[in-house]
Residue, then its C-alpha position, 0 to 999 in steps of 0.5 A: x120919587x120926589x119931583x124937584x119942580x125947579x127942574x120942570x118946565x113952567x108949562x109942565x109944572x102948570x099942566x101937572x097942577x091943572x091935572x091934580x085940580x081937575x082930579x079933585x073934583x067939584x068943590x061944594x064948600x062955603x066959597x066957591x073957588x074957581x079953577x084958575x085960583x085953585x091952580x094958583x093956590x097949588x102952585x104957590x104951595x108947591x113953590x113955597x115947599x108946602x107940598x111935593x110932587x111924588x112920582x110912582x114909577x111902579x104906577x106911573x102916577x103922581x101924587x101930592x105929599x104935604x111937607x109934614x108927610x101926609x097926603 
């Protein structure tokens, strides 16, 4: 089920974004990106409709789904 982010409290949405960023692990790319920047980038993508939050009732978990259908 796709979670409509406009129906979530802003604090709840931020907590979800933080949880997802923490699951990603450490970034060892060329540029170091802070936790706060990653959360902000994710929130921007969610609000722009580039990614969606999918909730699985079976697994009681959330996953990000790209607007193009990839995960």
